[in-house]
KEGUNU-792111 format. One record per residue: residue in three letters; x, y, z of N, C-alpha, C in turn. Coordinates in steps of 0.05 Angstrom, whole numbers, plus 32768, in hexadecimal, padded with zeros to 4 digits. Example, Ala and Ser with C-alpha at 12.3 -4.5 7.8 and 13.67 -1.06 7.14 Angstrom:
<pts>
ALA81087F8E809C80F67FA6809C81087FBE809C/SER81017FD3808E81117FEB808F81028001809D/
</pts>
This chain:
<pts>
MET785D820A84A9785081F084A3786581DB849E/SER786281C484AC787781AF84AA787581A08490/GLN788B81948488788C81848470787D81698474/GLU7872815F845F78668144845F78758134844A/THR7881811E84537891810D8441788680F1843F/THR788280E78427787A80CC8422788F80BE8411/TYR789A80A8841B78AF809A840C78A5807D8406/LEU78A6807683ED789D805C83E378B3804D83D4/GLU78B2803383D478C5802383C478B6800D83B6/LEU78C08005839F78B77FED839178D07FDD838B/SER78D27FC5839878E97FB4839478DF7F988390/GLU78E37F8D837778DA7F73837078F07F5E8374/VAL78E87F47837D78FB7F328383790B7F29836B/ASP78FE7F298354790C7F1F833B791F7F348330/GLY79207F4B833D79347F5F8334792B7F72831F/ALA79127F6F831679097F80830079067F9E8308/ALA78FC7FA3832178F97FBE832A79057FC18345/HIS79127FD88349791F7FDE836379217FFD8364/LYS790B800A836B790A8027836878FA8033837F/PHE78FE804E838278F0805C839878E18074838C/TYR78CF807E839D78BF8096839578B980A583AF/GLU78C280BE83B078BE80CE83C878B080E883C1/VAL789C80EF83D2788D810783CE788E811883E7/VAL7897813183E47899814483FB7887815C83F5/VAL7875816284087864817A8406786E818D841B/ASP787581A58412787E81BA8424786F81D3841D/ASP785B81DA842E784881F08429783B81EB840E/ALA783F81FD83FA783281FA83E0784481ED83CB/MET785A81E283D4786D81D683C1786D81B783C4/MET786D81A983AE786F818C83AE78888184839F/THR7899817483AC78B2816A83A078B1814C839E/VAL78B58142838678B68125838078D3811D837A/ARG78DC8108838778F680FD838178F380E0837C/TYR78FF80D6836678FB80BA835E791480AF8350/GLY791780958350792D808983427933806D834D/ARG794B80638347795480498351795B804B836E/ILE79538037837E795A8037839A79788038839E/GLY7981804A83AF799D804E83B379A9806583A4/ASP799B806F838F79A480868380799680A0838B/GLN79A180B78383799480D0838A797A80D4837C/GLY797880CA8363795F80CC8354795B80E78347/GLN794480EA833A793C8103832D79298112833F/VAL792A812D833D791A813D834F79098151833E/LYS78F08154834578DE8167833878CD8175834D/THR78CE8190834D78BE81A0836078A981B08351/THR789081AF835C787A81BD8350786C81CE8365/GLY786581E7835E785781F98370783981F9836B/TYR782981FC8381780C81FD837F78028216838D/PRO77E9821D838877DE8235839577DE823583B3/ASP77DA821C83BF77D9821B83DC77E181FE83E5/ASN77E381FA83FF77EB81E0840A77D781CA8404/ALA77BD81D1840477A981BD840077AC81B183E4/ARG77B181C183D077B481B783B577CE81A883B1/ALA77E381B083BF77FC81A183BE77F8818683CA/ARG77EA818483E177E5816A83EE77D3815883DC/ALA77C0816483CF77AF815483BD77BE814983A6/ALA77D08159839B77E1814F838477F38138838E/ALA77FE813C83A67810812783B17800810D83B6/ALA77E8811083C177D880F883C677D280E983AD/LYS77CD80F7839777C780EA837E77E080DB8374/LYS77F780E78375780F80DA836C781680C1837D/ILE781280C48397781880AD83A97804809683A4/GLY77EB809D83A077D78089839977DD807A8380/ASP77E68089836B77EE807C8352780480688356/LYS7818806F8366782F805D836B78278045837B/VAL78168049838F780D803283A077FE801E838F/ARG77EE8028837D77DF8015836B77F280068359/LYS780A80108354781D80028343782F7FF08353/GLY782B7FEE836E783A7FDB837E784E7FE78391/TYR7851800283917863800F83A47858800D83C0/ALA786A800C83D47861800A83F07872801C8401/PRO78688025841878788036842A789180278433/ALA78A78035843578C18029843C78D2803E844B/VAL78E88034845678FB80458464791480498452/PRO791B8062844C79328066843B794B805A8447/GLY795B804C843679758041843F797480248448/VAL795C8019844D795A7FFD845579617FEB843E/ARG79547FEF8427795C7FE0840F79747FED8403/GLN79877FDC83FA799F7FE683EF799E7FE783D0/LYS79AF7FF783C579B17FFA83A879BA7FDF839D/ARG79AD7FD7838779B47FBE837A79CD7FC28368/ALA79DC7FAD836679F47FAE835579EC7FB28338/VAL79FB7FC2832A79F77FC8830E7A027FB182FD/SER79F47FA882E979FE7F9382D77A147F9F82C6/ARG7A2C7F9382C87A427F9B82B87A4E7F8382A9/ARG7A577F8882927A627F7282827A7C7F68828F/GLN7A7E7F4E82927A967F42829D7AA27F2F8288/ILE7ABB7F3382827AC97F2182707AE07F14827F/VAL7AE17EF9827F7AF97EEC82897B0D7EED8272/SER7B1D7F0282737B2F7F08825D7B4A7EF98261/THR7B517EEA824C7B6B7EDC824C7B7E7EE98239/ARG7B977EE3823C7BAC7EEF822C7BAC7EE38210/SER7BAE7EF481FC7BAE7EEA81E07BC87EDB81DA/THR7BC57EC681CA7BDC7EB781C17BE67EC181A6/ALA7BD87ED4819B7BE17EE081817BF77EF48185/ARG7C047EFB81707C187F1081727C0A7F2B817A/THR7C1A7F3D81847C0E7F56818F7C097F6A8178/ALA7BF27F78817A7BEB7F8C81667BFD7FA48168/PRO7BFF7FB481537C107FCC81537C017FE38161/VAL7C027FE2817C7BF67FF6818D7C08800F818D/LEU7BFC802681847C0B803F81847C0C804C81A0/TRP7BF5804C81AD7BF4805781C87BDC804A81D7/ARG7BDE804B81F17BC8804182017BC68052821A/TYR7BAD805A82207BA7806B82377B9A805A824C/ASP7BA5805A82647B9B804A827A7B87805B828A/SER7B6D805582877B58806582937B55805F82B1/GLY7B5F804882BA7B5F804282D77B48802F82DF/ALA7B37802782CD7B21801582D37B17800982B8/PRO7B0B7FF182B97B007FE582A07AF07FFA8291/ALA7AF47FFA82767AE8800F82667AD580038251/PHE7ABD800E824E7AAA8006823B7AA5801B8225/GLY7AA58034822E7A9E804A821C7AB48053820A/ILE7AAE805681F07AC2806081DD7AB4807181C8/PHE7AC1808781C17AB8809781AA7AD080A4819D/ILE7AD180A181837AE880AC81747ADD80BC815C/ASP7AE880D481597AE380E381407AFD80EF8136/GLY7AFB810281247B13810D81177B24811D812A/ARG7B19812781407B28813881527B30812A816C/THR7B1F811A81777B23811081927B1D80F28195/CYS7B2780E781AC7B2180CC81B47B1680CD81D0/MET7B0080BF81D57AF380BF81F07AF280A381FB/VAL7AF780A182157AF4808782237AE5808C823D/GLY7AD2807A82437AC3807C825C7AC58062826B/ASN7ACA806382857ACF804B82957ABB804682AB/GLU7AC0803182BA7AAD802982D07AAD803D82E7/ARG7AC0804E82E97AC0806382FE7AAF807B82F6/GLY7AA5807B82DE7A95809182D47AA680A782C8/VAL7AC080A382C47AD180B782B97AD280B5829B/ILE7ACD80CB828D7ACF80CD82707AE780DF826A/THR7AFB80D4825C7B1380E382557B1380E88238/THR7B19810082307B1C810882147B39810D820E/LEU7B4380FF81F97B5F810281F17B60810A81D4/ASP7B77811581CB7B7B811981AF7B8680FF81A3/HIS7B8C80FF81897B9580E6817C7BB280E08181/ASP7BBF80F181917BDA80EB819A7BDB80E581B8/ALA7BC480DE81C37BC180D581DF7BC680EB81F3/ARG7BC3810481EC7BC4811A82007BA8811E820C/VAL7BA7811E82277B8E812182347B84813E8231/LEU7B6C814182277B61815C82237B4D81648238/ASP7B3E815082427B28815782557B20813D8263/GLN7B148141827B7B08812B828A7AEE81358297/VAL7ADA812482977AC1812982A67ABB810F82B5/ARG7AAC811282CB7AA580FB82DB7A8780FA82DF/LEU7A7B80E482D77A5E80E082DB7A5A80D182F5/PRO7A4180D082FF7A3C80C583197A4180A7831C/ASP7A42809983057A46807C83077A55807382ED/GLY7A58805882EB7A68804E82D57A5C805482BA/VAL7A6D805782A67A65805D828A7A5F8043827C/LYS7A47804082717A3F802882627A4A802A8245/CYS7A45804182397A4E8044821D7A4D80628216/ILE7A5B806982017A5A808481F67A50808281D9/VAL7A3C809181D27A30808F81B77A2D80AB81AB/ALA7A2E80AD81917A2B80C681837A1080C68174/ASP7A0380DD817379EB80E1816479EE80FC8156/ASP79F780FB813D79FD8113812E7A138123813D/ALA7A0E813C81457A22814B81537A2381468171/TRP7A0F8137817B7A0D813281987A1C811981A0/ILE7A29811A81B87A36810381C37A2980FD81DE/TYR7A2180E481E37A1480DC81FB7A2380C68209/ALA7A2080C682247A2C80B082337A1680A38244/GLY7A13808982417A01807982527A0F8072826B/CYS7A01807682827A0E8073829C79FF805E82AD/ASP7A0E805282BF7A03803D82D079EE804882E4/ASP79EC806382E679D7806E82F879BC806F82EA/GLY79BB806582D179A1806582C2799C807D82B2/ASN79AF809082B179AC80A882A179BD80A78288/VAL79B580B7827479C580BB825C79CC80D8825B/TYR79E680DE825A79F080FA825C79F881058241/ASP79EF811D823C79F7812C82247A128139822A/LEU7A268133821A7A41813D821E7A488154820B/SER7A34816081FD7A3A817481E97A42818F81F5/GLY7A3C8194820E7A4481AE821B7A5B81AA822E/LYS7A6281BF823C7A7881BD824F7A7081AC8267/ILE7A5781AC826E7A4D819C82857A3B8186827A/PRO7A3F816D82827A2D8157827A7A11815D8285/ARG79FD8158827579E1815C827D79D181428279/VAL79BE813D828B79AE81258289799A81298271/ALA799E8119825C798C811B8245797581078247/TYR797A80F08253796580DC8256796980CF8272/ALA795380CB8280795380BC829A794480A38295/ILE7952808D829279458073828B7937806782A3/ALA7920805B829E790F805082B37920803E82C6/PRO791C804182E0792C803382F4792B801582F2/ASP7915800A82E679137FED82E479217FE182CC/ILE792E7FF282BC793D7FE882A5795B7FE682AC/ASP79657FCE82AC79817FC982B179907FCB8297/ILE799B7FE3829179A67FEA827779BE7FD88271/TYR79BE7FCD825879D67FC0824E79E47FD28239/TRP79D47FDD822679E07FED821179CB80018208/LEU79D4801681FA79C2802A81EF79CE803681D6/ASP79BC804281C679C4805081AE79AF806681A9/ILE79B6807B819A79A48092819679A6809A8178/HIS798F809F816D798E80A98151797980BF8150/ASP798180D78149796F80EE8146795D80F2815F/GLY796A80EF8176795C80F4818F794D80DC819A/VAL794980C7818A793B80AF8194794F809C81A0/LEU794B809581B9795E808481C87954806781C8/GLY7965805581C1795F803881C3796F802D81DA/VAL7961801C81EB796E8011820279697FF38203/SER797E7FE38205797B7FC6820979837FC08226/ASP79787FAA8231797B7FA5824E79827F888255/ALA79877F84826E798F7F6A8278797B7F548274/ASP79617F5B8274794C7F48827079477F428253/GLY79567F4F824179517F4B8224793D7F5E8218/GLY79347F71822879207F84821E792C7F9A820D/ILE791A7FA9820079227FBF81EE790E7FD581F2/ALA79187FEE81F27906800581F67910801B81E4/ALA78FD802C81DA7903804481CB78F8805C81DA/ILE7908807081DE7901808881ED790580A181DC/ASP78F180B381DC78F280CA81CA790380E181D6/HIS790480F781C77914810E81CE790C811B81E8/GLU78F3811781F178E98122820A78ED810E8221/ASP78FD80F9821C790280E5823178E980D68239/GLU78D880D1822678BF80C2822B78BE80AA8219/PHE78B48093822378B3807A821478A3807D81FA/LEU78AF807581E478A0807081CC7894805481CE/TRP78A4804181D7789A802681DB78AF801781EB/ARG78A6800081F578B77FEE820578AC7FD28202/ARG78BE7FBF81FD78B57FA481FA78CA7F908201/PRO78C27F77820878D67F62820C78E37F5981F2/GLY78FB7F4F81F479077F4381DC79017F2581DC/ARG790E7F1781CA790A7EFA81C8791B7EEA81DC/GLY79317EF781E679437EE981F8794A7EFA8210/ARG79627EF7821A796C7F06823179877F138229/SER79917F22823D79AC7F2E823A79B07F3C821F/ALA79A27F52821C79A27F61820279BA7F758202/TRP79D07F6C81F779E87F7D81F679EA7F8E81DD/MET79D67F8D81CC79D77F9C81B379BF7FAD81AF/VAL79C27FC681A979AD7FD7819E79BA7FEC818C/ARG79AF7FEF817479B88003816179A080108155/CYS79A18029814F798A8038814579918046812B/ASP797E804881187981805981017967806680FA/THR7964807180E2794D808080DB7933806F80DA/ASP7936805580D4791F804480D07919803180E7/ALA792E802980F6792980128109793C80138121/VAL79358002813479477FFD814B794F7FDF8149/TYR79697FDA814A79737FBF8146797D7FB58161/HIS79747F9D816879777F93818479827F778183/GLY79977F72819379A27F57819479A27F4C81B0/ASP79997F3381B479987F2681CE79A27F0A81CC/SER799B7EF981DE79A57EDE81DF799B7ECC81C8/THR79877ED581BA797C7EC481A479847ECE8188/GLY798D7EE7818679937EF2816C798E7F0F816A/VAL79897F19815179857F35814C79697F3A8140/SER795C7F4F814A79427F57814079437F748137/GLY79327F7B8123792D7F96811C79117F9F8123/TYR790F7FB7812F78F57FC1813878EF7FDC812C/ASP78D67FE1812478CE7FFC811B78D380108132/TRP78E18025812D78E98037814278D18046814E/ARG78BC8049813E78A480588147789280478159/THR788E802E81517879801D815E78848006816E/GLY789D7FFE816978A87FE6817678A07FCC8169/GLN78927FCD8153788A7FB4814578A37FA6813A/GLU78A57F8C814078BC7F7D813678BA7F7A8117/LEU78CF7F82810A78D07F8180ED78DC7F6780E3/TRP78F07F5D80F278FD7F4480EB790D7F3A8102/HIS79147F20810179267F14811579387F008107/THR79527F02810E79657EEF810279747EE18119/ARG79737EC7811979807EB8812F799E7EB8812B/THR79AC7EBC814179CA7EBB814279D17EAE815D/GLY79EB7EAC816279F47EA5817D79ED7EBD818F/SER79F07EB981A979EA7ECD81BC79FA7EE781B6/VAL79EC7EFD81B379F97F1681AA7A067F2481C1/LEU7A207F2B81BE7A2F7F3881D37A377F5581CC/PHE7A337F5D81B37A397F7881AB7A2C7F7D8190/GLY7A287F97818A7A1C7F9E81707A297FB68163/TRP7A297FB781497A337FCD813A7A217FD18122/GLN7A217FE981167A117FEC80FD7A207FFD80E9/GLU7A1A7FF880D07A21800980BA7A08801180AB/ARG7A0A801E809579F28029808779DE80138080/ASP79E77FFC807679D57FE8806C79D57FCE807C/ALA79E47FCD809179E67FB380A079EC7FB880BD/VAL79E67FA480CE79EE7FA480EA7A017F8C80ED/PHE7A127F8E81017A267F7981077A237F708124/ALA7A217F5681287A1D7F4C81437A357F3A814B/GLY7A437F4281607A587F31816B7A4A7F1D817E/THR7A527F04817C7A437EEF818B7A557EDE819C/ALA7A477ED081AF7A557EBD81C07A5E7EA481B1/THR7A547EA081997A5B7E8981887A727E8F8176/ARG7A837EA2817E7A9D7EA881717A9B7EB38155/GLU7A887EC481517A857ECF81367A787EEA8137/VAL7A7D7EF981227A6E7F12811C7A5C7F0B8105/VAL7A427F1281087A2E7F0C80F37A257F2780E7/ARG7A287F2980CD7A1E7F4180BF7A027F3B80B5/ILE79EF7F4D80BC79D37F4A80B679CA7F6380A7/GLY79BE7F60809079B27F768082799C7F828092/LYS79967F9C808E79817FA9809D79657FA08095/ASP79647F8D8083794B7F7F807D79487F65808B/GLY795D7F5E809C795C7F4680AC796A7F2E80A0/ARG79757F31808979837F1A807C79A07F188085/ALA79A77F01809079C27EFC809879D47EFA807F/ALA79E87F0B807D79F77F0C80647A127EFE8066/ARG7A1F7EFF807E7A3B7EF5807F7A437EF0809C/THR7A567EDE809F7A607ED780BA7A7E7EDA80BA/TYR7A897EE680D07AA57EEA80D37AAE7EDA80EC/ARG7ABF7EC680E87AC57EB380FD7ADD7EBB810E/ALA7ADA7EBC81287AF07EC0813B7AF67EA68149/ASP7B097EA7815D7B117E8F816B7B077E8E8188/ALA7AF77EA381907AEC7EA481AB7AD47EB681AA/PRO7AC37EB781BF7AAC7EC881BF7AB37EE581B8/VAL7AA27EF281A87AA87F0D819E7A997F2181B0/PHE7AA87F3281BE7A9C7F4681D07A9B7F6281C5/SER7AA67F6681AD7AA47F8181A07AAA7F7E8183/CYS7A9F7F9081737AA47F9081577AA17FAC814C/ALA7AAC7FB181357AAA7FCB81277AB07FC7810A/THR7AAC7FDB80FA7AB27FD980DD7AC07FF280D4/ALA7ACF7FEF80BD7AD7800680AE7ABF800F809E/GLU7AC1802580907AAB803180827A9C801C8071/ASP7A81801B80767A6F800980667A777FEC8067/GLY7A857FE4807D7A8B7FC780807AA17FBD806F/ARG7AB27FCF80657AC87FC780547ADB7FB48063/TYR7AE07FBA807C7AEE7FA8808E7ADC7FA480A7/VAL7ADD7F8C80B27ACF7F8780CB7AE37F7F80E0/PHE7AE07F8C80F87AF37F87810E7AE37F798125/ALA7AF17F6981347AE57F5B814B7AF97F598162/GLY7AEF7F59817A7AFF7F5581927AF47F3E81A2/ASP7B057F2B81AA7AFB7F1481B87B027F1481D6/SER7AFA7EFE81E47AFF7EFC82017B1B7EF48207/GLN7B2C7EEF81F37B477EE781F87B5B7EFD81F0/SER7B527F1681F27B637F2D81EE7B6E7F2F81D1/SER7B607F2381BE7B687F2481A27B557F368193/ILE7B5F7F42817E7B4F7F52816B7B537F46814F/TYR7B3E7F49813F7B3E7F3D81247B377F52810F/CYS7B407F4D80F77B377F5D80E07B2F7F4A80CA/PHE7B177F4E80BF7B0C7F3E80A97B077F4F8091/ALA7B0A7F4380797B017F5180617AE37F4F8060/GLU7AD77F60804F7ABA7F61804D7AAE7F468047/ASP7ABC7F3580377AB27F1B802F7AB47F068045/GLY7ABF7F0C805C7AC27EF980727ADE7EEE8076/THR7AF07EF480637B0B7EE980667B1A7EF6807E/ARG7B257EE6808F7B357EF180A57B4F7EFB809B/LEU7B557F1580A07B6E7F2180967B847F1F80AB/TRP7B7C7F2380C57B907F2180DA7B847F1E80F5/LYS7B947F1481087B8C7F1181247BA57F188134/LEU7BA27F2B81477BB87F3481587BAE7F398174/GLY7BC07F3981877BB97F3E81A37BBA7F5C81AA/THR7BA97F6581BD7BA97F8181C47BC07F8881D7/GLY7BC87F7581E77BDD7F7B81FB7BD27F898213/CYS7BB87F8E82147BAD7F9D822B7B907F958231/GLY7B8A7F7B822D7B707F7182357B5D7F6E821D/SER7B457F6382237B317F5F820E7B227F798209/ALA7B1A7F7C81F07B0D7F9581E77AEF7F9481EE/TYR7AE67FA682007ACA7FA882067ABB7FB781F0/SER7AC97FC981E27ABD7FD881CC7AD47FE281BA/MET7ACD7FEA81A27AE17FF2818F7AD68005817A/GLN7AE88013816C7AE0802581577AF780298144/TYR7AF28028812A7B07802C81157B058048810A/HIS7B1D805581077B1D807080FC7B38807580EE/GLU7B36807980D47B4E808180C47B66806F80C9/GLN7B63805580C37B77804180C57B82803C80E1/ARG7B72804580F47B79803E81107B618030811D/LEU7B66801C812D7B51800E813C7B5580158159/TYR7B40802181657B40802981817B3080158191/VAL7B3A800B81A77B2C7FF881B87B2D800281D5/VAL7B177FFC81E47B177FFF82017B157FE4820D/THR7B237FDF82237B287FC4822B7B217FBE8248/THR7B227FA4824E7B1D7F9A826A7B317FA6827E/SER7B497FAD82757B5D7FB882877B5A7FD6828A/GLY7B467FE2827C7B417FFE827F7B518010826B/HIS7B5D800482577B6C801382447B5B801C822C/LEU7B62803382217B5B803B82067B74803881F6/ALA7B74802681E37B8C802081D37B87802881B6/CYS7B9C803581AB7B9B803D818F7BAE802A817F/ILE7BA2801C816C7BB18007815D7BB380108140/ASP7BCB800F81367BD0801581197BC67FFE8108/ALA7BB0800280FA7BA47FED80EB7BAB7FEF80CD/SER7BBF7FFF80C67BC7800080AA7BD57FE680A3/GLU7BD47FE080897BDF7FC680807BFD7FC38086/PRO7C0E7FD780827C2A7FD380887C2F7FCE80A6/ALA7C207FDC80B77C247FD880D47C1B7FBC80DD/ILE7C057FB280D17BFB7F9880D87C0E7F8280CE/ARG7C187F8580B67C2B7F7180AC7C447F7080BD/ALA7C4E7F8780C57C657F8880D77C5F7F7B80F2/ALA7C477F7F80FD7C407F7381167C3E7F558114/GLU7C337F4B80FE7C327F2E80F97C4D7F2280F8/ALA7C617F3280F07C7D7F2880EF7C8B7F2D8109/GLY7C7D7F38811D7C897F3C81377C957F57813C/SER7C917F6B812A7C9C7F86812D7C857F998133/VAL7C867FA5814B7C717FB981537C7F7FD2815D/PRO7C717FE9815C7C7D800281667C7E80018185/GLU7C8E801381907C8F801681AD7C75802481B6/VAL7C67801881C97C4E802381D17C52803C81E3/VAL7C42805081DE7C42806881F07C2C80638205/ASP7C34805F821E7C21805B82337C1B80758242/VAL7C01807A82457BF8809382517BE6808B8269/LYS7BEC809782807BDD809182997BC780A7829C/ALA7BB1809F82A97B9D80B282B07BA780C582C5/PRO7B9D80DD82C67BA580F082DB7BA080E382F7/ALA7BB280E883097BB180DB83237B9880E18333/ARG7B8D80F9832F7B758101833E7B5C8100832D/LEU7B4880F283377B2F80F183287B21810C8327/PRO7B15811383117B06812C83107AEE812B8323/GLU7AE58142832C7ACD8143833D7AB4813C832C/PRO7AA0812F83387A88812983297A7C8142831C/ALA7A73813F83047A68815682F57A4E81608303/ALA7A4C817B83057A34818783117A1F818B82FB/PHE7A12817582F37A02817582DB79E7818382DF/THR79E0818B82F879C7819982FC79CC81B78301/GLN79E581BF830279EB81DC830679EA81EB82EB/VAL79DF820282EC79DD821382D479E6822F82DA/GLU79F9823982CB7A02825582CE79EB826882C8/VAL79E9827D82D879D4829182D479E182AA82C9/VAL79D682B582B379E182CD82A679CB82E182A1/GLY79D382FA829D79BF830F829879BD8318827C/ASP79CF830F826A79CF8318824E79CD8300823C/ALA79BA8302822979B582EC821679CC82E98202/GLY79D982FE81FB79EE82FD81E779E482F281CD/ASN79F482E081C179EC82D481A779E082B881A9/ASP79DC82AF81C279D1829481C679B3829381BF/VAL79A9827B81BC798D827781B6797D827681D1/MET7967828581D37958828681EB7941827281EA/VAL793E826281FF7927824F8201791A8253821B/GLU79018249821D78F1824D823678E58232823E/CYS78E4822D825878D88215826278BC821B826C/ILE78A8820D8262788C8211826A787F81F68271/GLU786981F88280785B81DF8287784481DB8274/GLN784381C38268782E81BC8255782381A1825D/GLY7809819F826477FD8186826A780B81778281/GLY7815818682947822817982AB783F817282A6/ARG784A8179828F7866817382887875818D8281/LEU788E818D8287789E81A5828178AA81A28265/ARG78A481B6825478AD81B6823878BE81CF8234/VAL78D081CE822178E181E4821A78DC81ED81FD/HIS78D9820781F978D4821281DE78E7822981D9/VAL78EC822E81BF78FF824381B878F0825E81B7/LEU78FD827381C378F2828E81C37900829F81AD/SER7918829981A7792782A88193791982A78178/THR791C82BC8168790F82BE814E791C82AA813B/GLY790C82A28127791682908112791082738118/TYR7903826D812E78FD8251813678DF824E8139/ARG78D68235813778B9822F813A78B3822D8158/ARG789F823D81617898823D817D788882248185/ASP787C82168172786C81FF8179787D81E5817B/TRP789781E7817578A881CF817878B581D08194/SER78B781B881A078C581B681B978E381B381B4/VAL78F381B781C9791081B481C87919819D81DA/GLN7929818B81CE7936817781DF7949818581F2/PHE79448183820C79528194821F795481848239/PRO796B81878247796F817782607958817A8274/LYS794D8163827D793781648290793F816E82AC/GLY7958816782B47960816D82CF7963818A82D6/ILE7963819C82C1796681B882C7794E81C882BF/ARG793881BB82B7792081C982AE791181D582C7/GLU790A81EE82C478F981FB82D978E3820B82CA/PRO78CA820882D278B5821682C478B9823482C5/GLY78B6824182AE78B8825E82AD78D5826882A8/ALA78E9825682AB7905825E82A8790C8261828B/ARG791E8273828579288277826A79468270826A/TYR794F82638255796A82598253797682638239/LEU79918263823979A0826A822179B082518218/VAL79AE824B81FF79BB823381F479CE823B81DE/THR79E5822E81DC79F8823481C779EB823281AB/GLU79DD821B81A779CF8217818D79B582088192/VAL79A2820B8181798A81FA817F798881F18163/ARG798881D6815F798881CB8144796E81BA8140/GLU796581BB8127794D81AB81207955818E811F/SER7944817C812979498160812779488156810A/GLY7955814081057957813580EA793C812F80DE/ARG792A812480EE790F811E80E578FC813680E6/GLY7904814B80F378F3816380F678E0815F810D/GLY78D28174811478BD8173812878C6817C8144/PHE78E0817E814978EA8188816279078192815E/TYR791081A28172792B81AC8172793C819D8187/ARG795681A08185796881948198797C81A981A1/ALA797F81AC81BC799281BF81C779AE81B381C4/TYR79C181C481BC79DD81BB81B979F081CF81C6/GLY7A0381C481D47A1881D581E07A1281DD81FD/ASP7A1C81F482057A1981FD822179FE82098226/ILE79F58206823F79DB8210824779DF8222825F/ARG79D3823A825E79D3824D827479B78257827A/ARG79B2825F8292799782698299799882888298/LEU79838293828D798082B0828B797482BB82A4/ARG798182CE82B0797782DA82CA795C82E882C5/
</pts>
């Protein structure tokens, strides 16, 4: 029996939607592929008792899409739209040079950064994420399908937002797709707290997505160009061209709005959020919406960070300068990076780490003696580290090793519930009625998998897979 293929596209002139939907019926199997035009997209295959039922299911799905505005099209005629990427016209700083200890040249402009006690991570526009130790030795590299938007941590999990519209879980040896964001959302930034993903976009919108990669809510913001989103236990904090808003994470109800200059970056601490703005300042706002303090720079602020609980506030501007302020707003110092403007930054144990327009991850000694020496013109000799000459191969994030022995890993099973694939724990000691946050791209109904760990979410009600995943034969 020959295959029957239906290919549809929805492409709006204003740029809001640019996506495809393909349905293939082959005997009693129906395969749906969907995503952004020009991408490979996500694939889901479902089996039916016979061809007639497979065709009926396909007709229903096609009808639903046509009613939403999709129309028949020819693959490859419409081209992939350019991804929105931050562009800074970076100029050379006129300040003295900061005490840079080392800098790693990733080979392309870099946005993603994550620092902890063991490692430093940088992700660039080529999709390459490099892990180094604190002495700039390269430990590992992985390559995602498209440019890295940002790298964020959620408890023990580390995620990378990618220009292909996916968010990848980096906790195992192989990156896995944890969230596939709707194709009509042009992602600017994202953050995750206890499995809830917050996404801000080019149109100024804000969305919250749960651990099963399903919308909790989605709404427009007050302005455009939303470069800030931060999440915590109570709220999602969102910054756009008009200022910063707080939203209830469950419902999307706006809790408060504070006007600022156009927000270009966001940071948070326990009791406050910090917004870097085009009006040359970082604004500290309490999580009740009250603007508490302003930290003045000399050019638009494209990144900011703090020491613990806001004891120091750091900022990076469009003129390749970085600043340090005391908690009360007093400027303590301003120095040049020597390697471009900071797209993002993070402070850790008296070192300030920045990723820059030139593609560097730079480690700056932010201790008081080193800063005073730099202000006097004395800086250490920089250790320059180049990226490996050969790019790593793209990660095979849909491949799963098949094994015959469960060993000490946790066993989970994928089942179909209400037309959706859910994963539940089979091993003893876990609640069978709780679902598991588990990569969608490798789920198959009836399959059993082995996971390094399964941990209860902070709020309870579901589990989260952590570490490596293998399929049980």
